[in-house]
C-alpha positions, 0 to 999 in steps of 0.5 A: 978472777976469770978474764975472758977476751971478747972480740966485737966484729962486723961491717963499718959503721954497724955500731960496734964502738957504740955498743961497747961504750953503751955497755962499758960507760953507760954512754951514747954519742951520734958522733961518728968516729971510725975505728982504727985497728982495735980499741980495748976496754974492760969491764967486770960483771958477775956470772952466777957468784963469780966476777969475770972481767971481760976484755973487750976488743973493738975490731975495726970494721970490714969493708971491700977493701979491708978485712978483719985481721985474724990476729986480733981474733986469736985467743978470744973465748967469744965474740959478738958479730954485729950487724945493722938492721937498716942495712941487709948487706951488713948481715952478709959480711957478718956471715962471712966474718962468722966462717972466717972466725969459726976456721980460724979459732974453732967453735967458740961461743958468739952472739949475732947483734942486730943493731939499731932496733930503735930504727925499727921502721927502717929495718931491712933484714927480713925475719926469714933470714934470721929464722935461718940463722937461729935454726942453724944454731945462731943466737940472734938478739936485737940491740940498740946502742942509742937506747940501750935495748938488750945491751946489757943481757947481750954481754951477760949472755955471751959471759955465761956461755963462755964460763958454762 
């Protein structure tokens, strides 16, 4: 069975842990607990006819004081960049993280997840910013850890990209 390390990266409070929990446990909680360091989960899924174990590294968020430790990212076969659609600044953090990760581990598959799609009326990230990223080759998905929107599909898509 294939086993692939996947990192979940982004600013503080964008919903990284909630997305992982929704995917692994099919649960959502409004109780917010800050991740310290890294939390590791596993889930088996099927890509084509093959079972693949995703080893999910939910890495503590980045802010003005703490940058993501690149030692956590080494060995990753793919990663998610998570931004909060209701906070435009988190997209800028995701872009900065992507540049550092690309220089540290090279070109590996990644997806940008714009979380909190259930709060569309509070959306701050302009469509033009997303179009620019998509034109540059970024895969962008709108997700909601709260409702489950596009969460399963995001993990399936990244897994496909990692094994093909």
